[in-house]
Every structure is written in structure tokens, then in C-alpha cells.
VOMIPA-967294 format. One record per residue (C-alpha): residue in one letter; x negated, y, z; residue number from 1. Coordinates in nm, 4 decimals, padded with zeros to 6 digits. Each point is the difference from the previous one (the first is absolute). Example, Ala and Ser with C-alpha at 12.3 -4.5 7.8 and 13.67 -1.06 7.14 Angstrom:
% VOMIPA-967294
{r:a; u:-01.2300; v:-00.4500; w:00.7800; k:1}
{r:s; u:-00.1370; v:00.3440; w:-00.0660; k:2}
% end
This chain:
% VOMIPA-967294
{r:m; u:00.0000; v:00.0000; w:00.0000; k:1}
{r:t; u:-00.1243; v:00.3461; w:-00.0880; k:2}
{r:f; u:00.0367; v:00.3196; w:00.2031; k:3}
{r:s; u:00.2589; v:00.1132; w:-00.2539; k:4}
{r:d; u:00.2083; v:-00.3137; w:00.0555; k:5}
{r:a; u:00.0123; v:00.0503; w:00.3753; k:6}
{r:a; u:00.0635; v:00.3731; w:-00.0334; k:7}
{r:n; u:00.3164; v:-00.0763; w:-00.1924; k:8}
{r:g; u:00.1338; v:-00.2346; w:00.2627; k:9}
{r:q; u:-00.1209; v:-00.3345; w:-00.1369; k:10}
{r:c; u:-00.0778; v:-00.1538; w:00.3368; k:11}
{r:l; u:-00.2621; v:-00.2696; w:00.0383; k:12}
{r:a; u:00.1227; v:-00.2410; w:00.2668; k:13}
{r:t; u:-00.1900; v:-00.0207; w:00.3271; k:14}
{r:a; u:-00.1629; v:-00.3167; w:00.1292; k:15}
{r:n; u:00.3327; v:-00.1208; w:00.1407; k:16}
{r:g; u:00.1598; v:00.0325; w:-00.3420; k:17}
{r:h; u:00.2189; v:00.3001; w:00.0732; k:18}
{r:c; u:-00.0136; v:00.3607; w:-00.1066; k:19}
{r:v; u:00.0429; v:00.2451; w:00.2864; k:20}
{r:n; u:00.2725; v:00.2643; w:00.0054; k:21}
{r:l; u:-00.1001; v:00.2415; w:00.2758; k:22}
{r:g; u:00.3163; v:00.2112; w:-00.0064; k:23}
{r:l; u:-00.1852; v:00.3193; w:00.0917; k:24}
{r:s; u:00.1493; v:00.3484; w:-00.0238; k:25}
{r:s; u:-00.0728; v:00.3591; w:00.1051; k:26}
{r:v; u:-00.3551; v:00.0686; w:00.1271; k:27}
{r:p; u:-00.0986; v:-00.3696; w:00.0435; k:28}
{r:e; u:00.0690; v:-00.0521; w:-00.3730; k:29}
{r:t; u:-00.2849; v:00.2399; w:-00.0803; k:30}
{r:t; u:-00.2410; v:-00.2807; w:00.0924; k:31}
{r:l; u:00.1005; v:-00.1568; w:-00.3347; k:32}
{r:w; u:-00.0760; v:00.3274; w:-00.1794; k:33}
{r:t; u:-00.3548; v:00.0117; w:00.1367; k:34}
{r:l; u:-00.0439; v:-00.3739; w:-00.0589; k:35}
{r:h; u:00.1020; v:00.0504; w:-00.3637; k:36}
{r:n; u:-00.2663; v:00.2644; w:-00.0510; k:37}
{r:r; u:-00.2727; v:-00.1811; w:00.1964; k:38}
{r:v; u:00.0446; v:-00.3211; w:-00.1929; k:39}
{r:s; u:-00.0281; v:00.1826; w:-00.3318; k:40}
{r:v; u:-00.3533; v:00.0916; w:00.1073; k:41}
{r:a; u:-00.0833; v:-00.3374; w:00.1538; k:42}
{r:s; u:00.1118; v:-00.1723; w:-00.3235; k:43}
{r:d; u:-00.2229; v:00.2166; w:-00.2201; k:44}
{r:l; u:-00.3251; v:-00.1840; w:-00.0742; k:45}
{r:f; u:-00.1682; v:00.3300; w:-00.0820; k:46}
{r:k; u:00.0662; v:00.1306; w:00.3529; k:47}
{r:d; u:-00.2138; v:-00.2465; w:00.1888; k:48}
{r:w; u:-00.0432; v:00.2494; w:00.2848; k:49}
{r:f; u:00.3413; v:-00.1066; w:00.1291; k:50}
{r:v; u:00.0510; v:-00.3715; w:00.0563; k:51}
{r:d; u:00.3232; v:-00.0963; w:00.1762; k:52}
{r:d; u:00.1037; v:-00.3556; w:-00.0783; k:53}
{r:k; u:00.2378; v:-00.0127; w:00.2956; k:54}
{r:a; u:00.1954; v:00.2981; w:-00.1331; k:55}
{r:v; u:00.0262; v:-00.1642; w:-00.3428; k:56}
{r:e; u:00.1255; v:-00.3216; w:00.1602; k:57}
{r:i; u:00.2683; v:00.1834; w:00.1971; k:58}
{r:y; u:00.1018; v:00.2167; w:-00.2945; k:59}
{r:r; u:00.0604; v:-00.3013; w:-00.2209; k:60}
{r:a; u:00.2023; v:-00.1814; w:00.2649; k:61}
{r:i; u:00.2602; v:00.2719; w:00.0577; k:62}
{r:d; u:00.3277; v:-00.0014; w:-00.1871; k:63}
{r:y; u:00.0086; v:00.3689; w:-00.0937; k:64}
{r:d; u:00.0001; v:00.2032; w:-00.3190; k:65}
{r:y; u:-00.2791; v:00.2438; w:00.0809; k:66}
{r:e; u:00.0026; v:00.1924; w:-00.3271; k:67}
{r:r; u:00.3762; v:00.0461; w:00.0097; k:68}
{r:s; u:-00.0343; v:00.1749; w:00.3359; k:69}
{r:f; u:-00.3389; v:00.1684; w:-00.0167; k:70}
{r:g; u:-00.0838; v:00.0225; w:-00.3675; k:71}
{r:k; u:-00.3377; v:-00.0749; w:-00.1515; k:72}
{r:a; u:-00.2658; v:-00.0567; w:00.2648; k:73}
{r:n; u:-00.2822; v:00.2463; w:00.0563; k:74}
{r:e; u:-00.3272; v:-00.0280; w:00.1879; k:75}
{r:s; u:00.0730; v:00.2569; w:00.2746; k:76}
{r:h; u:00.0703; v:-00.2432; w:00.2828; k:77}
{r:g; u:-00.2826; v:-00.2315; w:-00.1025; k:78}
{r:i; u:-00.2446; v:00.2889; w:00.0291; k:79}
{r:r; u:00.1568; v:00.1070; w:00.3292; k:80}
{r:s; u:-00.0377; v:-00.3501; w:00.1427; k:81}
{r:w; u:-00.3631; v:-00.0152; w:-00.1142; k:82}
{r:l; u:-00.0623; v:00.3354; w:00.1680; k:83}
{r:f; u:00.1554; v:-00.1155; w:00.3291; k:84}
{r:d; u:-00.2141; v:-00.3136; w:-00.0176; k:85}
{r:q; u:-00.3021; v:00.2283; w:00.0103; k:86}
{r:g; u:00.1346; v:00.1627; w:00.3158; k:87}
{r:v; u:00.0381; v:-00.3356; w:00.1737; k:88}
{r:l; u:-00.3447; v:-00.1163; w:-00.1117; k:89}
{r:e; u:-00.1562; v:00.3255; w:00.1182; k:90}
{r:f; u:00.1623; v:-00.0505; w:00.3415; k:91}
{r:w; u:-00.1389; v:-00.3521; w:00.0251; k:92}
{r:k; u:-00.3437; v:00.1157; w:-00.1144; k:93}
{r:k; u:-00.0039; v:00.2473; w:00.2895; k:94}
{r:n; u:00.1327; v:-00.2675; w:00.2372; k:95}
{r:p; u:-00.1679; v:-00.3287; w:-00.0954; k:96}
{r:g; u:00.1058; v:-00.1513; w:00.3310; k:97}
{r:g; u:00.3593; v:00.0121; w:-00.1173; k:98}
{r:g; u:00.2970; v:00.2138; w:00.0861; k:99}
{r:t; u:00.3698; v:00.0255; w:-00.0729; k:100}
{r:i; u:00.1732; v:00.0965; w:-00.3228; k:101}
{r:v; u:00.3565; v:00.1198; w:00.0541; k:102}
{r:n; u:00.1747; v:00.0066; w:-00.3358; k:103}
{r:f; u:00.3291; v:00.1874; w:-00.0005; k:104}
{r:a; u:00.2736; v:-00.0950; w:-00.2477; k:105}
{r:e; u:-00.2144; v:-00.2588; w:-00.1741; k:106}
{r:g; u:00.2876; v:-00.1741; w:-00.1745; k:107}
{r:l; u:-00.1362; v:-00.2244; w:-00.2739; k:108}
{r:e; u:-00.3413; v:00.1655; w:00.0037; k:109}
{r:t; u:-00.2602; v:-00.2781; w:-00.0221; k:110}
{r:q; u:-00.3002; v:00.2014; w:00.1116; k:111}
{r:r; u:-00.1438; v:-00.2535; w:00.2405; k:112}
{r:f; u:-00.0075; v:-00.2648; w:-00.2746; k:113}
{r:r; u:-00.2153; v:00.1973; w:-00.2432; k:114}
{r:p; u:-00.3553; v:-00.1361; w:-00.0394; k:115}
{r:g; u:-00.1750; v:00.3163; w:00.1186; k:116}
{r:i; u:00.2081; v:00.0178; w:00.3174; k:117}
{r:i; u:-00.0511; v:-00.3694; w:00.0746; k:118}
{r:a; u:-00.3763; v:00.0351; w:-00.0451; k:119}
{r:g; u:-00.0235; v:00.3169; w:00.2090; k:120}
{r:r; u:00.2214; v:-00.1036; w:00.2895; k:121}
{r:p; u:-00.1955; v:-00.0559; w:00.3238; k:122}
{r:e; u:00.0667; v:-00.3105; w:00.2010; k:123}
{r:g; u:00.2506; v:00.0566; w:00.2759; k:124}
{r:s; u:00.1620; v:00.3073; w:-00.1516; k:125}
{r:l; u:00.3747; v:00.0424; w:00.0368; k:126}
{r:w; u:00.2502; v:00.1046; w:-00.2685; k:127}
{r:i; u:00.3451; v:00.1225; w:00.1072; k:128}
{r:t; u:00.2808; v:00.0569; w:-00.2493; k:129}
{r:v; u:00.2920; v:00.2151; w:00.1167; k:130}
{r:d; u:00.3057; v:00.0182; w:-00.2241; k:131}
{r:l; u:00.3778; v:00.0039; w:-00.0097; k:132}
{r:p; u:00.1936; v:-00.3292; w:00.0315; k:133}
{r:p; u:00.0888; v:-00.0356; w:-00.3730; k:134}
{r:a; u:-00.3623; v:00.0639; w:-00.0988; k:135}
{r:i; u:-00.1437; v:-00.2490; w:00.2511; k:136}
{r:k; u:00.2568; v:-00.2585; w:-00.1087; k:137}
{r:a; u:-00.1096; v:00.0497; w:-00.3615; k:138}
{r:r; u:-00.3681; v:-00.0119; w:00.0939; k:139}
{r:e; u:00.0388; v:-00.3245; w:00.1890; k:140}
{r:q; u:00.1395; v:-00.1709; w:-00.3076; k:141}
{r:f; u:-00.3626; v:00.0050; w:-00.1170; k:142}
{r:i; u:-00.2280; v:00.1091; w:00.2858; k:143}
{r:m; u:00.0244; v:-00.1401; w:00.3505; k:144}
{r:p; u:-00.1536; v:00.1539; w:00.3119; k:145}
{r:d; u:-00.2572; v:-00.1730; w:00.2186; k:146}
{r:d; u:-00.2145; v:00.0782; w:00.3043; k:147}
{r:e; u:-00.2185; v:00.2477; w:-00.1917; k:148}
{r:n; u:00.2729; v:00.1430; w:-00.2242; k:149}
{r:l; u:00.3076; v:00.1093; w:00.1902; k:150}
{r:h; u:00.3385; v:00.1071; w:-00.1359; k:151}
{r:v; u:00.2143; v:00.2427; w:00.2001; k:152}
{r:t; u:00.3604; v:00.0329; w:-00.1107; k:153}
{r:a; u:00.0765; v:00.3605; w:00.0858; k:154}
{r:s; u:-00.0076; v:00.3556; w:-00.1220; k:155}
{r:v; u:-00.3393; v:00.1622; w:00.0521; k:156}
{r:l; u:00.1919; v:00.2619; w:00.1996; k:157}
{r:d; u:00.0916; v:-00.2651; w:00.2579; k:158}
{r:t; u:-00.3422; v:00.0240; w:00.1610; k:159}
{r:g; u:00.1009; v:-00.2136; w:00.2963; k:160}
{r:e; u:00.0270; v:-00.2954; w:-00.2385; k:161}
{r:w; u:-00.3587; v:00.0086; w:-00.1263; k:162}
{r:m; u:-00.2348; v:00.2279; w:00.1967; k:163}
{r:h; u:-00.0476; v:-00.2502; w:00.2833; k:164}
{r:l; u:-00.1360; v:-00.2523; w:-00.2518; k:165}
{r:v; u:-00.2916; v:00.2243; w:-00.0993; k:166}
{r:p; u:-00.3084; v:-00.0701; w:00.2166; k:167}
{r:k; u:-00.1249; v:00.3096; w:00.1826; k:168}
{r:d; u:-00.3578; v:-00.1297; w:00.0288; k:169}
{r:k; u:-00.0665; v:-00.0131; w:-00.3766; k:170}
{r:p; u:-00.0027; v:00.2621; w:-00.2755; k:171}
{r:v; u:00.3245; v:00.0481; w:-00.1933; k:172}
{r:f; u:00.0668; v:00.0990; w:-00.3597; k:173}
{r:f; u:00.3547; v:00.0843; w:-00.1065; k:174}
{r:t; u:00.1101; v:-00.0067; w:-00.3613; k:175}
{r:a; u:00.3272; v:00.0900; w:-00.1702; k:176}
{r:q; u:00.0622; v:-00.0151; w:-00.3731; k:177}
{r:g; u:00.3278; v:00.1478; w:-00.1180; k:178}
{r:l; u:00.1596; v:00.0585; w:00.3390; k:179}
{r:f; u:00.0022; v:00.3493; w:00.1496; k:180}
{r:m; u:00.1720; v:00.1674; w:-00.2937; k:181}
{r:y; u:00.3071; v:-00.2100; w:00.0866; k:182}
{r:l; u:00.0075; v:00.1258; w:00.3596; k:183}
{r:e; u:00.1076; v:00.3327; w:00.1415; k:184}
{r:e; u:-00.2914; v:00.2281; w:00.0900; k:185}
{r:e; u:00.1025; v:00.0166; w:00.3656; k:186}
{r:d; u:-00.0029; v:-00.3799; w:00.0299; k:187}
{r:t; u:-00.3478; v:-00.0230; w:-00.1484; k:188}
{r:r; u:-00.1246; v:00.2833; w:00.2220; k:189}
{r:v; u:00.1187; v:-00.1789; w:00.3145; k:190}
{r:l; u:-00.1523; v:-00.3278; w:-00.1233; k:191}
{r:f; u:-00.3391; v:00.1629; w:-00.0600; k:192}
{r:q; u:00.0054; v:00.1599; w:00.3443; k:193}
{r:k; u:00.0685; v:-00.3370; w:00.1634; k:194}
{r:m; u:-00.2774; v:-00.1635; w:-00.2021; k:195}
{r:a; u:-00.2444; v:00.2758; w:00.0913; k:196}
{r:k; u:00.0809; v:-00.0476; w:00.3683; k:197}
{r:e; u:-00.0205; v:-00.3797; w:-00.0004; k:198}
{r:f; u:-00.2894; v:-00.0431; w:-00.2440; k:199}
{r:p; u:-00.2336; v:00.3008; w:00.0294; k:200}
{r:s; u:-00.2744; v:00.0281; w:-00.2643; k:201}
{r:s; u:00.1774; v:-00.2502; w:-00.2251; k:202}
{r:s; u:00.0582; v:00.0774; w:-00.3681; k:203}
{r:i; u:00.2851; v:-00.0342; w:-00.2450; k:204}
{r:w; u:00.0073; v:00.0011; w:-00.3787; k:205}
{r:f; u:00.3295; v:00.0799; w:-00.1688; k:206}
{r:d; u:00.1369; v:00.1492; w:-00.3181; k:207}
{r:s; u:00.2297; v:00.2996; w:-00.0224; k:208}
{r:i; u:00.1942; v:00.1756; w:-00.2739; k:209}
{r:a; u:00.0430; v:00.3626; w:-00.1019; k:210}
{r:k; u:00.2953; v:00.2049; w:00.1183; k:211}
{r:w; u:00.1369; v:00.0401; w:-00.3526; k:212}
{r:l; u:00.0029; v:-00.3770; w:-00.0501; k:213}
{r:s; u:00.1718; v:-00.0529; w:00.3336; k:214}
{r:q; u:00.2696; v:00.2494; w:-00.1000; k:215}
{r:k; u:00.0445; v:-00.1754; w:-00.3329; k:216}
{r:t; u:00.0684; v:-00.3333; w:00.1694; k:217}
{r:m; u:00.2513; v:00.1642; w:00.2326; k:218}
{r:s; u:00.2053; v:00.1078; w:-00.2994; k:219}
{r:g; u:-00.0366; v:-00.3416; w:-00.1647; k:220}
{r:l; u:-00.3071; v:-00.1318; w:-00.1812; k:221}
{r:k; u:00.0860; v:-00.2762; w:-00.2467; k:222}
{r:l; u:-00.2871; v:-00.2191; w:-00.1163; k:223}
{r:t; u:00.2296; v:-00.1696; w:-00.2511; k:224}
{r:d; u:00.3713; v:-00.0143; w:-00.0766; k:225}
{r:h; u:00.0224; v:-00.2844; w:00.2504; k:226}
{r:y; u:-00.2098; v:00.1249; w:00.2928; k:227}
{r:q; u:-00.0124; v:00.3177; w:00.2043; k:228}
{r:a; u:-00.2867; v:00.0511; w:00.2426; k:229}
{r:p; u:00.1044; v:00.0319; w:00.3650; k:230}
{r:p; u:-00.0027; v:00.3520; w:00.1466; k:231}
{r:m; u:-00.3419; v:00.1152; w:00.1205; k:232}
{r:p; u:00.0751; v:00.2819; w:00.2459; k:233}
{r:f; u:-00.3583; v:00.0851; w:00.0907; k:234}
{r:g; u:-00.2549; v:00.1620; w:-00.2270; k:235}
{r:a; u:-00.2680; v:00.2662; w:00.0301; k:236}
{r:n; u:-00.1889; v:00.1702; w:-00.2799; k:237}
{r:k; u:-00.3751; v:-00.0426; w:-00.0172; k:238}
{r:n; u:-00.0863; v:00.3421; w:00.1391; k:239}
{r:n; u:00.2386; v:-00.0353; w:00.2949; k:240}
{r:a; u:-00.0322; v:-00.3679; w:00.0884; k:241}
{r:p; u:-00.3138; v:00.0102; w:00.2203; k:242}
{r:g; u:00.1438; v:00.2854; w:00.2061; k:243}
{r:v; u:00.3299; v:-00.1819; w:00.0427; k:244}
{r:f; u:-00.1732; v:-00.3163; w:00.1203; k:245}
{r:k; u:-00.2299; v:00.1875; w:00.2381; k:246}
{r:s; u:00.3019; v:00.1720; w:00.1537; k:247}
{r:w; u:00.1274; v:-00.3411; w:00.1087; k:248}
{r:v; u:-00.3138; v:-00.0902; w:00.1976; k:249}
{r:p; u:-00.2385; v:00.2829; w:00.0948; k:250}
{r:n; u:-00.3694; v:-00.0681; w:-00.0705; k:251}
{r:m; u:00.0824; v:-00.2857; w:-00.2339; k:252}
{r:e; u:-00.2445; v:-00.0312; w:-00.2890; k:253}
{r:v; u:00.1669; v:-00.0005; w:-00.3413; k:254}
{r:e; u:-00.1791; v:-00.0900; w:-00.3215; k:255}
{r:e; u:00.1424; v:-00.0597; w:-00.3458; k:256}
{r:v; u:-00.1265; v:-00.3218; w:-00.1574; k:257}
{r:p; u:-00.0971; v:00.0699; w:-00.3633; k:258}
{r:w; u:00.2090; v:-00.1861; w:-00.2552; k:259}
{r:p; u:-00.2249; v:-00.2175; w:-00.2213; k:260}
{r:f; u:00.0993; v:00.1487; w:-00.3359; k:261}
{r:e; u:-00.2975; v:-00.1737; w:-00.1589; k:262}
{r:m; u:00.1888; v:-00.3283; w:00.0387; k:263}
{r:c; u:00.3024; v:00.1205; w:-00.1966; k:264}
{r:s; u:00.0275; v:-00.1445; w:-00.3494; k:265}
{r:s; u:00.1944; v:00.2839; w:-00.1627; k:266}
{r:f; u:-00.1960; v:00.2872; w:-00.1534; k:267}
{r:f; u:00.2094; v:00.2616; w:00.1791; k:268}
{r:f; u:-00.0427; v:-00.1392; w:00.3510; k:269}
{r:h; u:-00.3628; v:-00.1020; w:-00.0546; k:270}
{r:y; u:-00.1288; v:00.3248; w:-00.1487; k:271}
{r:v; u:00.2589; v:00.2789; w:00.0243; k:272}
{r:s; u:00.1522; v:-00.0469; w:00.3466; k:273}
{r:p; u:-00.3322; v:00.0376; w:00.1873; k:274}
{r:i; u:-00.0330; v:00.3453; w:-00.1564; k:275}
{r:l; u:00.3600; v:00.1050; w:00.0605; k:276}
{r:i; u:00.0039; v:-00.0861; w:00.3710; k:277}
{r:n; u:-00.2827; v:00.2484; w:00.0563; k:278}
{r:l; u:00.1893; v:00.2907; w:-00.1567; k:279}
{r:p; u:00.1563; v:00.2188; w:00.2739; k:280}
{r:y; u:00.3459; v:00.0357; w:-00.1540; k:281}
{r:i; u:00.0284; v:-00.3587; w:-00.1144; k:282}
{r:q; u:-00.1520; v:-00.2044; w:00.2806; k:283}
{r:n; u:00.2935; v:00.0812; w:00.2272; k:284}
{r:a; u:00.2261; v:-00.1904; w:-00.2396; k:285}
{r:q; u:-00.1961; v:-00.3217; w:00.0544; k:286}
{r:p; u:00.2819; v:-00.2506; w:00.0622; k:287}
{r:g; u:-00.1789; v:-00.2309; w:00.2432; k:288}
{r:m; u:-00.3008; v:-00.0038; w:00.2296; k:289}
{r:v; u:-00.1755; v:-00.2371; w:00.2401; k:290}
{r:f; u:-00.1173; v:00.1212; w:00.3395; k:291}
{r:n; u:-00.2398; v:-00.1287; w:00.2630; k:292}
{r:m; u:00.0747; v:00.1257; w:00.3504; k:293}
{r:t; u:-00.1865; v:-00.0575; w:00.3220; k:294}
{r:f; u:00.1706; v:00.0628; w:00.3322; k:295}
{r:p; u:-00.1937; v:00.1993; w:00.2626; k:296}
{r:p; u:-00.1739; v:-00.1768; w:00.2908; k:297}
{r:s; u:00.2503; v:00.1637; w:00.2334; k:298}
{r:l; u:00.3174; v:00.2061; w:-00.0241; k:299}
{r:n; u:-00.1105; v:00.2223; w:00.2854; k:300}
% end
């Protein structure tokens, strides 16, 4: 079966002989959108910088017409996943004795199965996935938890459900791909303040969207005739975003993670976009950004 076959809903049966209908909707359904785009990269032999056999396996086993909902796949989420892999590997490089990865809203992300992550993971490190019930149910059709890879069925906002599972005597790295734009700013602010209090000096990588894109989703952003993206109430333009984040937690370090345009295959994104994002009147229209934040050693 080719990528094109699976994209058009031609399911390849799983090992037990059955295709899987996950029945996802609303925000949890977006995990299929990102899977669609990631697998388009992982299936491209010319993009050997992103190998994700587990994602391909899952993609082919789901009874879902990806192209009908999301249209033709693009490489955006594959590049984003590669970039977040670098964040995790950098954390482990700084902490070779291990530590804890807390992955918010992981859905069908298969990060811990990619070869680079497997090779770079220190012995004894812990991986905690926190996600909503429908997303965890979907994930566990293909990926089961164990002693070193925990699943927590809860909203990330329900901190009482997951914070006690994070060891306080080891370094912690939080990561969230495609999450905070779906939350209200006040909810995310409170979450960050709790994290800063409980895990001082820890870091988080996450992506965010521009204000104009957030507003567009609130009025209805259709990817195709058959799928409308869920509302994304939070966004901040590039020039305002660091200030907004710092207002949540004083003395928090905020750094934008450069997007690897050199990995984009299209001429426009590879050569033109890197120039445009440095122009004062255009850079503020950048639709998405990735940030690396480090909480202060103390809130005092």
C-alpha cells in the first residue's frame, strides 16, 4: 500500500485483521491531521532525516479518509516533530543521567519510537503522556503504557491528575505540540504558574499561533469542504508573544526556536520565507512559532 492509498481511506488491516475506526471528533480528531502530514514526510524516501515507521503503521491501520478531511498532506507537522525531537535530545544531552519527559496532548504522536529518540534516551528516564480520554483511548489502540512510559487520562489543566507522578529529584522537560492554541489564555497562564511553582528551573517547548490565525479559526477555518478546524482561542503575534508569556511568570526565560526552513522542500519556504520573516512589517504575520521557556529557580 502506498501513502496515497492510505490517505484516501484504503485501510491496511492491523495484525489482528481489523481496521480501526477511532471515532474521534473536535480537538482530539486533530491528531489525525498531524498524523496525515507527518506520515507524508516519513513515507518520502528523499526525506531520510525523518524516519517514523510506527506512525506509518498506525496511519495505515486506521479506517479514515484523511484527504477528504484534511486535503493533500504537507510537510509542516513532520518538520515540527523533527524540531521537537531536537529539543528532547538536547535535554537528554544535558542530563545524561536521565530525567522526565512530560508530553502534553501527545495523541498519536510516535516520538518515542523514532530511531533518534530511541538511541538518545538514557536508561531509567521516564516519559509521561497526558491527554484527554478520547485521545488516550485512541493511542492505546496502538501504543500501550509501561513502567517507563506512563499514560495519564486527563486534561493537562487537571494538574492534580499528573503532577504527583513527576519525580521532584530529577530534571523535567515539558513538551506540547499543537495544544495551547486550543486553550483559553487564562487557563494556560494558571497552568504555567503551577508548573513554575512545582518544577522550578524546568523547561517547556511548545508551539503557538499568531493572533490573526486564532481569530480566523474563531470565525470558522475550513481545511476542506468536509472538515473545519476546531476553534483556537489563543494566539499572539510574534512581536507580542514573548511579552505575553513573560507576564504569566515573572523572570521566566523565553526564546523562540528557529524554524528549520532549510528542510522545507518548496522553493518558497526554503528560500523566500527566511527572508520575509526578518522584514519588520511582515514577520509579525508569521502564522506559527515554537518557543523554549525556562521557569525561574524561584517565584520569590
